[in-house]
mmCIF file as gemmi writes it, N, C-alpha and C atoms, coordinates in Angstrom:
data_model
loop_
_atom_site.group_PDB
_atom_site.id
_atom_site.type_symbol
_atom_site.label_atom_id
_atom_site.label_alt_id
_atom_site.label_comp_id
_atom_site.label_asym_id
_atom_site.label_entity_id
_atom_site.label_seq_id
_atom_site.pdbx_PDB_ins_code
_atom_site.Cartn_x
_atom_site.Cartn_y
_atom_site.Cartn_z
_atom_site.occupancy
_atom_site.B_iso_or_equiv
_atom_site.pdbx_formal_charge
_atom_site.auth_seq_id
_atom_site.auth_asym_id
_atom_site.pdbx_PDB_model_num
ATOM 1 N N . MET Axp A 1 ? 88.404 89.588 96.044 1 0 ? 1 A 1
ATOM 2 C CA . MET Axp A 1 ? 89.395 90.299 97.148 1 0 ? 1 A 1
ATOM 3 C C . MET Axp A 1 ? 88.701 89.57 98.288 1 0 ? 1 A 1
ATOM 4 N N . ASP Axp A 2 ? 88.955 88.737 99.154 1 0 ? 2 A 1
ATOM 5 C CA . ASP Axp A 2 ? 89.158 88.158 100.282 1 0 ? 2 A 1
ATOM 6 C C . ASP Axp A 2 ? 88.485 88.743 101.525 1 0 ? 2 A 1
ATOM 7 N N . SER Axp A 3 ? 88.867 89.496 101.876 1 0 ? 3 A 1
ATOM 8 C CA . SER Axp A 3 ? 89.744 90.572 103.088 1 0 ? 3 A 1
ATOM 9 C C . SER Axp A 3 ? 90.017 92.091 102.967 1 0 ? 3 A 1
ATOM 10 N N . PRO Axp A 4 ? 88.497 92.648 102.06 1 0 ? 4 A 1
ATOM 11 C CA . PRO Axp A 4 ? 89.514 94.061 102.153 1 0 ? 4 A 1
ATOM 12 C C . PRO Axp A 4 ? 89.779 94.654 103.329 1 0 ? 4 A 1
ATOM 13 N N . GLU Axp A 5 ? 90.178 95.533 102.773 1 0 ? 5 A 1
ATOM 14 C CA . GLU Axp A 5 ? 91.288 96.252 103.796 1 0 ? 5 A 1
ATOM 15 C C . GLU Axp A 5 ? 90.799 97.166 104.256 1 0 ? 5 A 1
ATOM 16 N N . ALA Axp A 6 ? 90.448 98.413 105.584 1 0 ? 6 A 1
ATOM 17 C CA . ALA Axp A 6 ? 89.742 99.715 105.485 1 0 ? 6 A 1
ATOM 18 C C . ALA Axp A 6 ? 90.541 100.581 107.086 1 0 ? 6 A 1
ATOM 19 N N . ILE Axp A 7 ? 90.299 101.267 107.424 1 0 ? 7 A 1
ATOM 20 C CA . ILE Axp A 7 ? 90.408 102.02 108.375 1 0 ? 7 A 1
ATOM 21 C C . ILE Axp A 7 ? 89.873 102.805 108.935 1 0 ? 7 A 1
ATOM 22 N N . VAL Axp A 8 ? 88.859 102.652 109.545 1 0 ? 8 A 1
ATOM 23 C CA . VAL Axp A 8 ? 86.865 103.275 109.586 1 0 ? 8 A 1
ATOM 24 C C . VAL Axp A 8 ? 87.301 104.703 111.849 1 0 ? 8 A 1
ATOM 25 N N . VAL Axp A 9 ? 87.704 105.565 111.062 1 0 ? 9 A 1
ATOM 26 C CA . VAL Axp A 9 ? 87.609 106.583 112.167 1 0 ? 9 A 1
ATOM 27 C C . VAL Axp A 9 ? 86.145 106.321 113.087 1 0 ? 9 A 1
ATOM 28 N N . THR Axp A 10 ? 85.822 107.14 113.998 1 0 ? 10 A 1
ATOM 29 C CA . THR Axp A 10 ? 84.665 107.661 113.901 1 0 ? 10 A 1
ATOM 30 C C . THR Axp A 10 ? 84.706 109.421 114.281 1 0 ? 10 A 1
ATOM 31 N N . ALA Axp A 11 ? 83.164 110.342 113.143 1 0 ? 11 A 1
ATOM 32 C CA . ALA Axp A 11 ? 83.952 111.604 112.741 1 0 ? 11 A 1
ATOM 33 C C . ALA Axp A 11 ? 83.667 112.625 114.596 1 0 ? 11 A 1
ATOM 34 N N . THR Axp A 12 ? 83.831 113.058 114.476 1 0 ? 12 A 1
ATOM 35 C CA . THR Axp A 12 ? 83.262 114.6 116.037 1 0 ? 12 A 1
ATOM 36 C C . THR Axp A 12 ? 81.519 114.577 115.966 1 0 ? 12 A 1
ATOM 37 N N . ASP Axp A 13 ? 81.074 114.555 115.118 1 0 ? 13 A 1
ATOM 38 C CA . ASP Axp A 13 ? 79.814 114.307 114.771 1 0 ? 13 A 1
ATOM 39 C C . ASP Axp A 13 ? 78.79 113.099 114.792 1 0 ? 13 A 1
ATOM 40 N N . GLY Axp A 14 ? 79.85 111.83 114.5 1 0 ? 14 A 1
ATOM 41 C CA . GLY Axp A 14 ? 79.245 110.357 114.787 1 0 ? 14 A 1
ATOM 42 C C . GLY Axp A 14 ? 78.831 109.641 114.187 1 0 ? 14 A 1
ATOM 43 N N . SER Axp A 15 ? 79.633 110.634 112.704 1 0 ? 15 A 1
ATOM 44 C CA . SER Axp A 15 ? 79.892 109.682 111.239 1 0 ? 15 A 1
ATOM 45 C C . SER Axp A 15 ? 81.299 108.564 111.483 1 0 ? 15 A 1
ATOM 46 N N . TYR Axp A 16 ? 81.041 108.289 110.333 1 0 ? 16 A 1
ATOM 47 C CA . TYR Axp A 16 ? 81.887 107.076 110.238 1 0 ? 16 A 1
ATOM 48 C C . TYR Axp A 16 ? 82.959 107.896 109.081 1 0 ? 16 A 1
ATOM 49 N N . LEU Axp A 17 ? 84.658 107.767 109.341 1 0 ? 17 A 1
ATOM 50 C CA . LEU Axp A 17 ? 85.086 107.567 107.789 1 0 ? 17 A 1
ATOM 51 C C . LEU Axp A 17 ? 85.887 106.655 107.54 1 0 ? 17 A 1
ATOM 52 N N . MET Axp A 18 ? 85.761 106.133 106.174 1 0 ? 18 A 1
ATOM 53 C CA . MET Axp A 18 ? 86.789 104.073 106.439 1 0 ? 18 A 1
ATOM 54 C C . MET Axp A 18 ? 87.832 105.144 104.578 1 0 ? 18 A 1
ATOM 55 N N . PHE Axp A 19 ? 89.226 104.499 105.341 1 0 ? 19 A 1
ATOM 56 C CA . PHE Axp A 19 ? 89.822 104.782 104.527 1 0 ? 19 A 1
ATOM 57 C C . PHE Axp A 19 ? 89.924 103.204 103.466 1 0 ? 19 A 1
ATOM 58 N N . SER Axp A 20 ? 90.394 102.631 102.591 1 0 ? 20 A 1
ATOM 59 C CA . SER Axp A 20 ? 90.333 102.266 102.202 1 0 ? 20 A 1
ATOM 60 C C . SER Axp A 20 ? 90.758 101.881 100.189 1 0 ? 20 A 1
ATOM 61 N N . PRO Axp A 21 ? 91.875 101.561 99.913 1 0 ? 21 A 1
ATOM 62 C CA . PRO Axp A 21 ? 92.395 101.31 98.659 1 0 ? 21 A 1
ATOM 63 C C . PRO Axp A 21 ? 90.818 100.521 97.688 1 0 ? 21 A 1
ATOM 64 N N . VAL Axp A 22 ? 90.439 99.822 98.418 1 0 ? 22 A 1
ATOM 65 C CA . VAL Axp A 22 ? 89.041 98.769 97.855 1 0 ? 22 A 1
ATOM 66 C C . VAL Axp A 22 ? 88.109 100.297 97.327 1 0 ? 22 A 1
ATOM 67 N N . ARG Axp A 23 ? 87.912 100.105 95.687 1 0 ? 23 A 1
ATOM 68 C CA . ARG Axp A 23 ? 87.137 101.606 94.882 1 0 ? 23 A 1
ATOM 69 C C . ARG Axp A 23 ? 85.671 101.232 94.871 1 0 ? 23 A 1
ATOM 70 N N . PRO Axp A 24 ? 84.766 102.311 94.433 1 0 ? 24 A 1
ATOM 71 C CA . PRO Axp A 24 ? 83.362 102.228 95.359 1 0 ? 24 A 1
ATOM 72 C C . PRO Axp A 24 ? 82.987 100.708 94.632 1 0 ? 24 A 1
ATOM 73 N N . ALA Axp A 25 ? 83.631 100.794 92.726 1 0 ? 25 A 1
ATOM 74 C CA . ALA Axp A 25 ? 83.029 99.973 92.421 1 0 ? 25 A 1
ATOM 75 C C . ALA Axp A 25 ? 82.157 98.367 93.487 1 0 ? 25 A 1
ATOM 76 N N . GLN Axp A 26 ? 84.371 98.239 93.634 1 0 ? 26 A 1
ATOM 77 C CA . GLN Axp A 26 ? 83.988 96.406 94.685 1 0 ? 26 A 1
ATOM 78 C C . GLN Axp A 26 ? 83.26 96.99 95.823 1 0 ? 26 A 1
ATOM 79 N N . ILE Axp A 27 ? 82.859 98.207 96.82 1 0 ? 27 A 1
ATOM 80 C CA . ILE Axp A 27 ? 82.542 98.026 97.884 1 0 ? 27 A 1
ATOM 81 C C . ILE Axp A 27 ? 80.69 98.072 97.454 1 0 ? 27 A 1
ATOM 82 N N . LYS Axp A 28 ? 80.277 98.616 96.273 1 0 ? 28 A 1
ATOM 83 C CA . LYS Axp A 28 ? 79.14 98.458 95.883 1 0 ? 28 A 1
ATOM 84 C C . LYS Axp A 28 ? 78.913 97.114 95.608 1 0 ? 28 A 1
ATOM 85 N N . LYS Axp A 29 ? 79.259 96.038 95.188 1 0 ? 29 A 1
ATOM 86 C CA . LYS Axp A 29 ? 79.234 95.224 95.318 1 0 ? 29 A 1
ATOM 87 C C . LYS Axp A 29 ? 79.489 94.069 96.265 1 0 ? 29 A 1
ATOM 88 N N . LEU Axp A 30 ? 79.821 94.65 96.974 1 0 ? 30 A 1
ATOM 89 C CA . LEU Axp A 30 ? 80.079 94.281 98.585 1 0 ? 30 A 1
ATOM 90 C C . LEU Axp A 30 ? 78.679 93.835 99.206 1 0 ? 30 A 1
ATOM 91 N N . LEU Axp A 31 ? 78.213 94.91 99.252 1 0 ? 31 A 1
ATOM 92 C CA . LEU Axp A 31 ? 77.091 95.533 100.074 1 0 ? 31 A 1
ATOM 93 C C . LEU Axp A 31 ? 75.699 95.391 99.286 1 0 ? 31 A 1
ATOM 94 N N . GLY Axp A 32 ? 76.741 95.071 97.796 1 0 ? 32 A 1
ATOM 95 C CA . GLY Axp A 32 ? 74.733 94.829 97.894 1 0 ? 32 A 1
ATOM 96 C C . GLY Axp A 32 ? 75.071 92.804 97.457 1 0 ? 32 A 1
ATOM 97 N N . GLY Axp A 33 ? 75.878 92.305 98.148 1 0 ? 33 A 1
ATOM 98 C CA . GLY Axp A 33 ? 75.319 90.988 97.827 1 0 ? 33 A 1
ATOM 99 C C . GLY Axp A 33 ? 75.496 90.415 99.382 1 0 ? 33 A 1
ATOM 100 N N . GLN Axp A 34 ? 75.579 91.451 100.249 1 0 ? 34 A 1
ATOM 101 C CA . GLN Axp A 34 ? 75.942 91.057 101.775 1 0 ? 34 A 1
ATOM 102 C C . GLN Axp A 34 ? 76.22 90.278 102.509 1 0 ? 34 A 1
ATOM 103 N N . GLY Axp A 35 ? 77.294 89.165 100.882 1 0 ? 35 A 1
ATOM 104 C CA . GLY Axp A 35 ? 78.085 88.014 102.35 1 0 ? 35 A 1
ATOM 105 C C . GLY Axp A 35 ? 77.666 87.29 102.694 1 0 ? 35 A 1
ATOM 106 N N . GLY Axp A 36 ? 76.169 86.756 102.527 1 0 ? 36 A 1
ATOM 107 C CA . GLY Axp A 36 ? 75.457 85.02 102.866 1 0 ? 36 A 1
ATOM 108 C C . GLY Axp A 36 ? 76.539 84.404 102.823 1 0 ? 36 A 1
ATOM 109 N N . LYS Axp A 37 ? 75.589 83.141 103.068 1 0 ? 37 A 1
ATOM 110 C CA . LYS Axp A 37 ? 76.632 82.534 103.007 1 0 ? 37 A 1
ATOM 111 C C . LYS Axp A 37 ? 77.254 81.164 101.11 1 0 ? 37 A 1
ATOM 112 N N . ASN Axp A 38 ? 75.896 81.954 100.271 1 0 ? 38 A 1
ATOM 113 C CA . ASN Axp A 38 ? 75.958 81.736 99.201 1 0 ? 38 A 1
ATOM 114 C C . ASN Axp A 38 ? 76.71 82.833 98.213 1 0 ? 38 A 1
ATOM 115 N N . SER Axp A 39 ? 77.591 83.805 98.942 1 0 ? 39 A 1
ATOM 116 C CA . SER Axp A 39 ? 77.676 85.47 98.306 1 0 ? 39 A 1
ATOM 117 C C . SER Axp A 39 ? 78.661 84.745 97.967 1 0 ? 39 A 1
ATOM 118 N N . LYS Axp A 40 ? 79.712 85.117 96.009 1 0 ? 40 A 1
ATOM 119 C CA . LYS Axp A 40 ? 80.805 84.902 96.406 1 0 ? 40 A 1
ATOM 120 C C . LYS Axp A 40 ? 81.765 85.786 96.362 1 0 ? 40 A 1
ATOM 121 N N . THR Axp A 41 ? 81.231 87.171 97.033 1 0 ? 41 A 1
ATOM 122 C CA . THR Axp A 41 ? 82.757 87.183 98.346 1 0 ? 41 A 1
ATOM 123 C C . THR Axp A 41 ? 82.873 86.83 99.341 1 0 ? 41 A 1
ATOM 124 N N . GLY Axp A 42 ? 81.862 86.12 100.401 1 0 ? 42 A 1
ATOM 125 C CA . GLY Axp A 42 ? 82.301 84.792 101.57 1 0 ? 42 A 1
ATOM 126 C C . GLY Axp A 42 ? 82.076 86.758 102.457 1 0 ? 42 A 1
ATOM 127 N N . PRO Axp A 43 ? 81.79 86.031 103.937 1 0 ? 43 A 1
ATOM 128 C CA . PRO Axp A 43 ? 81.544 87.003 104.888 1 0 ? 43 A 1
ATOM 129 C C . PRO Axp A 43 ? 81.389 88.188 104.658 1 0 ? 43 A 1
ATOM 130 N N . LEU Axp A 44 ? 81.079 89.346 105.074 1 0 ? 44 A 1
ATOM 131 C CA . LEU Axp A 44 ? 81.679 90.706 104.962 1 0 ? 44 A 1
ATOM 132 C C . LEU Axp A 44 ? 82.13 90.811 106.749 1 0 ? 44 A 1
ATOM 133 N N . PRO Axp A 45 ? 83.571 91.666 106.277 1 0 ? 45 A 1
ATOM 134 C CA . PRO Axp A 45 ? 84.447 92.163 107.197 1 0 ? 45 A 1
ATOM 135 C C . PRO Axp A 45 ? 83.242 92.779 108.095 1 0 ? 45 A 1
ATOM 136 N N . SER Axp A 46 ? 83.701 93.283 109.145 1 0 ? 46 A 1
ATOM 137 C CA . SER Axp A 46 ? 82.57 93.935 110.187 1 0 ? 46 A 1
ATOM 138 C C . SER Axp A 46 ? 82.946 95.832 109.434 1 0 ? 46 A 1
ATOM 139 N N . MET Axp A 47 ? 84.149 97.064 109.313 1 0 ? 47 A 1
ATOM 140 C CA . MET Axp A 47 ? 84.046 97.194 108.525 1 0 ? 47 A 1
ATOM 141 C C . MET Axp A 47 ? 82.844 97.929 107.392 1 0 ? 47 A 1
ATOM 142 N N . ILE Axp A 48 ? 82.79 96.688 106.446 1 0 ? 48 A 1
ATOM 143 C CA . ILE Axp A 48 ? 81.954 96.645 105.549 1 0 ? 48 A 1
ATOM 144 C C . ILE Axp A 48 ? 80.071 96.243 106.196 1 0 ? 48 A 1
ATOM 145 N N . ARG Axp A 49 ? 80.719 95.655 106.596 1 0 ? 49 A 1
ATOM 146 C CA . ARG Axp A 49 ? 78.779 95.461 107.723 1 0 ? 49 A 1
ATOM 147 C C . ARG Axp A 49 ? 78.754 96.977 108.131 1 0 ? 49 A 1
ATOM 148 N N . LEU Axp A 50 ? 79.739 97.841 108.734 1 0 ? 50 A 1
ATOM 149 C CA . LEU Axp A 50 ? 79.151 98.845 109.495 1 0 ? 50 A 1
ATOM 150 C C . LEU Axp A 50 ? 78.205 100.397 108.001 1 0 ? 50 A 1
ATOM 151 N N . MET Axp A 51 ? 78.935 99.781 107.351 1 0 ? 51 A 1
ATOM 152 C CA . MET Axp A 51 ? 79.28 100.029 105.789 1 0 ? 51 A 1
ATOM 153 C C . MET Axp A 51 ? 77.235 100.717 105.416 1 0 ? 51 A 1
ATOM 154 N N . SER Axp A 52 ? 77.45 98.825 105.63 1 0 ? 52 A 1
ATOM 155 C CA . SER Axp A 52 ? 75.604 99.142 104.855 1 0 ? 52 A 1
ATOM 156 C C . SER Axp A 52 ? 74.618 99.305 105.866 1 0 ? 52 A 1
ATOM 157 N N . ARG Axp A 53 ? 74.821 99.876 106.563 1 0 ? 53 A 1
ATOM 158 C CA . ARG Axp A 53 ? 73.509 100.534 107.988 1 0 ? 53 A 1
ATOM 159 C C . ARG Axp A 53 ? 73.428 101.527 106.902 1 0 ? 53 A 1
ATOM 160 N N . GLY Axp A 54 ? 74.339 102.512 107.081 1 0 ? 54 A 1
ATOM 161 C CA . GLY Axp A 54 ? 74.316 103.792 106.255 1 0 ? 54 A 1
ATOM 162 C C . GLY Axp A 54 ? 74.281 104.199 105.343 1 0 ? 54 A 1
ATOM 163 N N . LYS Axp A 55 ? 74.01 103.159 104.303 1 0 ? 55 A 1
ATOM 164 C CA . LYS Axp A 55 ? 75.364 103.421 102.931 1 0 ? 55 A 1
ATOM 165 C C . LYS Axp A 55 ? 73.779 104.103 102.12 1 0 ? 55 A 1
ATOM 166 N N . GLY Axp A 56 ? 72.856 104.833 102.283 1 0 ? 56 A 1
ATOM 167 C CA . GLY Axp A 56 ? 71.949 105.235 101.157 1 0 ? 56 A 1
ATOM 168 C C . GLY Axp A 56 ? 72.01 106.642 101.867 1 0 ? 56 A 1
ATOM 169 N N . ASN Axp A 57 ? 73.736 106.798 102.482 1 0 ? 57 A 1
ATOM 170 C CA . ASN Axp A 57 ? 73.801 108.44 102.778 1 0 ? 57 A 1
ATOM 171 C C . ASN Axp A 57 ? 75.541 107.442 102.599 1 0 ? 57 A 1
ATOM 172 N N . LEU Axp A 58 ? 75.673 107.569 101.533 1 0 ? 58 A 1
ATOM 173 C CA . LEU Axp A 58 ? 77.284 107.123 101.344 1 0 ? 58 A 1
ATOM 174 C C . LEU Axp A 58 ? 77.762 108.013 100.416 1 0 ? 58 A 1
ATOM 175 N N . GLN Axp A 59 ? 79.348 108.614 100.924 1 0 ? 59 A 1
ATOM 176 C CA . GLN Axp A 59 ? 79.503 109.963 100.438 1 0 ? 59 A 1
ATOM 177 C C . GLN Axp A 59 ? 81.164 109.244 99.816 1 0 ? 59 A 1
ATOM 178 N N . THR Axp A 60 ? 81.009 109.285 99.086 1 0 ? 60 A 1
ATOM 179 C CA . THR Axp A 60 ? 82.98 108.771 98.216 1 0 ? 60 A 1
ATOM 180 C C . THR Axp A 60 ? 83.353 109.933 97.697 1 0 ? 60 A 1
ATOM 181 N N . HIS Axp A 61 ? 84.772 109.932 98.297 1 0 ? 61 A 1
ATOM 182 C CA . HIS Axp A 61 ? 85.948 110.464 97.362 1 0 ? 61 A 1
ATOM 183 C C . HIS Axp A 61 ? 86.869 109.684 97.486 1 0 ? 61 A 1
ATOM 184 N N . GLU Axp A 62 ? 88.046 110.317 95.903 1 0 ? 62 A 1
ATOM 185 C CA . GLU Axp A 62 ? 89.108 109.907 96.293 1 0 ? 62 A 1
ATOM 186 C C . GLU Axp A 62 ? 90.021 110.461 96.758 1 0 ? 62 A 1
ATOM 187 N N . LEU Axp A 63 ? 91.247 109.835 97.114 1 0 ? 63 A 1
ATOM 188 C CA . LEU Axp A 63 ? 92.336 110.834 97.689 1 0 ? 63 A 1
ATOM 189 C C . LEU Axp A 63 ? 93.675 110.604 97.26 1 0 ? 63 A 1
ATOM 190 N N . SER Axp A 64 ? 94.185 111.3 96.221 1 0 ? 64 A 1
ATOM 191 C CA . SER Axp A 64 ? 95.532 110.82 95.457 1 0 ? 64 A 1
ATOM 192 C C . SER Axp A 64 ? 96.431 111.426 95.591 1 0 ? 64 A 1
ATOM 193 N N . ALA Axp A 65 ? 97.345 111.518 95.171 1 0 ? 65 A 1
ATOM 194 C CA . ALA Axp A 65 ? 98.594 112.601 94.795 1 0 ? 65 A 1
ATOM 195 C C . ALA Axp A 65 ? 98.395 114.109 94.175 1 0 ? 65 A 1
ATOM 196 N N . LEU Axp A 66 ? 97.074 114.058 92.764 1 0 ? 66 A 1
ATOM 197 C CA . LEU Axp A 66 ? 96.581 114.873 93.187 1 0 ? 66 A 1
ATOM 198 C C . LEU Axp A 66 ? 95.398 115.903 92.613 1 0 ? 66 A 1
ATOM 199 N N . ASN Axp A 67 ? 94.824 115.416 93.851 1 0 ? 67 A 1
ATOM 200 C CA . ASN Axp A 67 ? 94.115 116.509 94.975 1 0 ? 67 A 1
ATOM 201 C C . ASN Axp A 67 ? 94.45 116.334 96.452 1 0 ? 67 A 1
ATOM 202 N N . ALA Axp A 68 ? 95.605 115.76 97.08 1 0 ? 68 A 1
ATOM 203 C CA . ALA Axp A 68 ? 95.953 115.527 98.075 1 0 ? 68 A 1
ATOM 204 C C . ALA Axp A 68 ? 97.106 115.649 98.81 1 0 ? 68 A 1
ATOM 205 N N . GLY Axp A 69 ? 98.22 116.522 97.671 1 0 ? 69 A 1
ATOM 206 C CA . GLY Axp A 69 ? 98.954 116.836 97.79 1 0 ? 69 A 1
ATOM 207 C C . GLY Axp A 69 ? 99.833 116.01 97.156 1 0 ? 69 A 1
ATOM 208 N N . ILE Axp A 70 ? 101.22 117.044 96.938 1 0 ? 70 A 1
ATOM 209 C CA . ILE Axp A 70 ? 102.582 115.771 96.338 1 0 ? 70 A 1
ATOM 210 C C . ILE Axp A 70 ? 103.106 114.488 96.844 1 0 ? 70 A 1
ATOM 211 N N . PHE Axp A 71 ? 102.621 114.698 98.496 1 0 ? 71 A 1
ATOM 212 C CA . PHE Axp A 71 ? 103.479 113.791 98.93 1 0 ? 71 A 1
ATOM 213 C C . PHE Axp A 71 ? 102.392 112.293 99.602 1 0 ? 71 A 1
ATOM 214 N N . PHE Axp A 72 ? 101.13 112.943 99.285 1 0 ? 72 A 1
ATOM 215 C CA . PHE Axp A 72 ? 100.274 111.968 99.598 1 0 ? 72 A 1
ATOM 216 C C . PHE Axp A 72 ? 100.258 110.685 99.963 1 0 ? 72 A 1
ATOM 217 N N . ASP Axp A 73 ? 101.284 109.747 98.207 1 0 ? 73 A 1
ATOM 218 C CA . ASP Axp A 73 ? 101.664 108.79 98.532 1 0 ? 73 A 1
ATOM 219 C C . ASP Axp A 73 ? 102.391 108.125 99.369 1 0 ? 73 A 1
ATOM 220 N N . VAL Axp A 74 ? 103.481 108.97 99.387 1 0 ? 74 A 1
ATOM 221 C CA . VAL Axp A 74 ? 104.512 108.235 99.979 1 0 ? 74 A 1
ATOM 222 C C . VAL Axp A 74 ? 104.161 108.499 101.72 1 0 ? 74 A 1
ATOM 223 N N . GLU Axp A 75 ? 103.68 109.417 102.35 1 0 ? 75 A 1
ATOM 224 C CA . GLU Axp A 75 ? 102.763 109.076 103.811 1 0 ? 75 A 1
ATOM 225 C C . GLU Axp A 75 ? 101.98 108.764 104.175 1 0 ? 75 A 1
ATOM 226 N N . ALA Axp A 76 ? 101.006 107.86 102.676 1 0 ? 76 A 1
ATOM 227 C CA . ALA Axp A 76 ? 99.836 107.567 102.893 1 0 ? 76 A 1
ATOM 228 C C . ALA Axp A 76 ? 100.259 106.504 102.626 1 0 ? 76 A 1
ATOM 229 N N . ASP Axp A 77 ? 101.978 105.809 102.299 1 0 ? 77 A 1
ATOM 230 C CA . ASP Axp A 77 ? 102.055 104.302 102.239 1 0 ? 77 A 1
ATOM 231 C C . ASP Axp A 77 ? 102.488 103.902 103.791 1 0 ? 77 A 1
ATOM 232 N N . ARG Axp A 78 ? 103.345 105.247 104.424 1 0 ? 78 A 1
ATOM 233 C CA . ARG Axp A 78 ? 103.135 105.217 105.714 1 0 ? 78 A 1
ATOM 234 C C . ARG Axp A 78 ? 102.608 105.71 106.86 1 0 ? 78 A 1
ATOM 235 N N . VAL Axp A 79 ? 101.969 105.643 106.657 1 0 ? 79 A 1
ATOM 236 C CA . VAL Axp A 79 ? 99.733 105.601 107.447 1 0 ? 79 A 1
ATOM 237 C C . VAL Axp A 79 ? 99.827 103.944 108.12 1 0 ? 79 A 1
ATOM 238 N N . TRP Axp A 80 ? 99.453 104.001 106.447 1 0 ? 80 A 1
ATOM 239 C CA . TRP Axp A 80 ? 99.029 102.425 106.411 1 0 ? 80 A 1
ATOM 240 C C . TRP Axp A 80 ? 99.772 101.687 106.491 1 0 ? 80 A 1
ATOM 241 N N . ARG Axp A 81 ? 100.941 102.079 106.748 1 0 ? 81 A 1
ATOM 242 C CA . ARG Axp A 81 ? 101.859 100.037 107.393 1 0 ? 81 A 1
ATOM 243 C C . ARG Axp A 81 ? 101.697 100.604 108.556 1 0 ? 81 A 1
ATOM 244 N N . MET Axp A 82 ? 101.365 101.608 109.111 1 0 ? 82 A 1
ATOM 245 C CA . MET Axp A 82 ? 101.449 102.045 111.23 1 0 ? 82 A 1
ATOM 246 C C . MET Axp A 82 ? 100.294 101.413 110.998 1 0 ? 82 A 1
ATOM 247 N N . PHE Axp A 83 ? 99.318 101.028 110.519 1 0 ? 83 A 1
ATOM 248 C CA . PHE Axp A 83 ? 98.175 101.228 111.277 1 0 ? 83 A 1
ATOM 249 C C . PHE Axp A 83 ? 97.555 99.079 111.024 1 0 ? 83 A 1
ATOM 250 N N . THR Axp A 84 ? 98.526 99.145 109.137 1 0 ? 84 A 1
ATOM 251 C CA . THR Axp A 84 ? 97.648 97.548 109.021 1 0 ? 84 A 1
ATOM 252 C C . THR Axp A 84 ? 99.203 96.956 108.902 1 0 ? 84 A 1
ATOM 253 N N . ASN Axp A 85 ? 100.323 97.062 109.161 1 0 ? 85 A 1
ATOM 254 C CA . ASN Axp A 85 ? 101.234 96.57 108.805 1 0 ? 85 A 1
ATOM 255 C C . ASN Axp A 85 ? 101.945 95.154 107.334 1 0 ? 85 A 1
ATOM 256 N N . ARG Axp A 86 ? 101.151 96.378 106.699 1 0 ? 86 A 1
ATOM 257 C CA . ARG Axp A 86 ? 101.089 96.26 105.54 1 0 ? 86 A 1
ATOM 258 C C . ARG Axp A 86 ? 101.121 97.195 104.002 1 0 ? 86 A 1
ATOM 259 N N . PRO Axp A 87 ? 101.753 97.409 103.114 1 0 ? 87 A 1
ATOM 260 C CA . PRO Axp A 87 ? 101.999 98.183 102.065 1 0 ? 87 A 1
ATOM 261 C C . PRO Axp A 87 ? 100.239 98.892 101.736 1 0 ? 87 A 1
ATOM 262 N N . LEU Axp A 88 ? 100.633 99.616 101.322 1 0 ? 88 A 1
ATOM 263 C CA . LEU Axp A 88 ? 99.393 100.465 100.513 1 0 ? 88 A 1
ATOM 264 C C . LEU Axp A 88 ? 99.068 99.575 98.441 1 0 ? 88 A 1
ATOM 265 N N . ASN Axp A 89 ? 100.509 99.773 98.317 1 0 ? 89 A 1
ATOM 266 C CA . ASN Axp A 89 ? 100.274 98.414 97.221 1 0 ? 89 A 1
ATOM 267 C C . ASN Axp A 89 ? 99.807 100.131 95.96 1 0 ? 89 A 1
ATOM 268 N N . THR Axp A 90 ? 99.148 100.708 96.296 1 0 ? 90 A 1
ATOM 269 C CA . THR Axp A 90 ? 98.485 101.611 94.937 1 0 ? 90 A 1
ATOM 270 C C . THR Axp A 90 ? 98.402 103.134 95.238 1 0 ? 90 A 1
ATOM 271 N N . ASN Axp A 91 ? 98.303 104.243 94.674 1 0 ? 91 A 1
ATOM 272 C CA . ASN Axp A 91 ? 98.83 105.211 94.856 1 0 ? 91 A 1
ATOM 273 C C . ASN Axp A 91 ? 97.112 106.289 95.547 1 0 ? 91 A 1
ATOM 274 N N . GLN Axp A 92 ? 96.663 105.896 95.641 1 0 ? 92 A 1
ATOM 275 C CA . GLN Axp A 92 ? 94.961 106.302 95.292 1 0 ? 92 A 1
ATOM 276 C C . GLN Axp A 92 ? 94.736 105.482 96.83 1 0 ? 92 A 1
ATOM 277 N N . LEU Axp A 93 ? 93.24 105.79 97.746 1 0 ? 93 A 1
ATOM 278 C CA . LEU Axp A 93 ? 93.028 105.448 99.004 1 0 ? 93 A 1
ATOM 279 C C . LEU Axp A 93 ? 91.336 106.106 98.023 1 0 ? 93 A 1
ATOM 280 N N . TRP Axp A 94 ? 90.388 105.364 99.505 1 0 ? 94 A 1
ATOM 281 C CA . TRP Axp A 94 ? 88.976 106.056 98.71 1 0 ? 94 A 1
ATOM 282 C C . TRP Axp A 94 ? 88.547 106.444 100.619 1 0 ? 94 A 1
ATOM 283 N N . LEU Axp A 95 ? 87.96 107.382 100.431 1 0 ? 95 A 1
ATOM 284 C CA . LEU Axp A 95 ? 87.792 108.111 101.329 1 0 ? 95 A 1
ATOM 285 C C . LEU Axp A 95 ? 85.396 107.791 101.431 1 0 ? 95 A 1
ATOM 286 N N . TYR Axp A 96 ? 85.415 106.825 101.934 1 0 ? 96 A 1
ATOM 287 C CA . TYR Axp A 96 ? 83.638 107.332 103.028 1 0 ? 96 A 1
ATOM 288 C C . TYR Axp A 96 ? 83.576 107.362 103.115 1 0 ? 96 A 1
ATOM 289 N N . ASP Axp A 97 ? 82.341 107.955 103.629 1 0 ? 97 A 1
ATOM 290 C CA . ASP Axp A 97 ? 81.554 108.913 104.618 1 0 ? 97 A 1
ATOM 291 C C . ASP Axp A 97 ? 80.082 108.775 104.991 1 0 ? 97 A 1
ATOM 292 N N . PHE Axp A 98 ? 79.99 108.812 105.427 1 0 ? 98 A 1
ATOM 293 C CA . PHE Axp A 98 ? 78.674 107.196 106.086 1 0 ? 98 A 1
ATOM 294 C C . PHE Axp A 98 ? 78.57 107.726 107.244 1 0 ? 98 A 1
ATOM 295 N N . GLN Axp A 99 ? 76.532 107.774 107.447 1 0 ? 99 A 1
ATOM 296 C CA . GLN Axp A 99 ? 76.256 107.429 109.167 1 0 ? 99 A 1
ATOM 297 C C . GLN Axp A 99 ? 76.12 106.099 109.127 1 0 ? 99 A 1
ATOM 298 N N . ALA Axp A 100 ? 75.516 105.927 110.598 1 0 ? 100 A 1
ATOM 299 C CA . ALA Axp A 100 ? 75.44 103.754 110.957 1 0 ? 100 A 1
ATOM 300 C C . ALA Axp A 100 ? 73.683 103.849 111.239 1 0 ? 100 A 1
């Protein structure tokens, strides 16, 4: 995973919501290594660095057609393409809720 993708928004209470196809185990690995010069993951993207400041309060939610509605896979890909100019390439997203 050279450059994990995410869409980060600020909630009205000042917390952050990050939508990403990157699984929580991969996020933990990135946060654990902190992406230093000798890290296997390389430099951390800005959204992961932001998350690392609030990792104690990190809440994770899986989003898929099973729990986010029957049109999730179609709509999620459409929105993902609007923001990233790339296909989603998965049928689930992870929602990370954290304070920075």
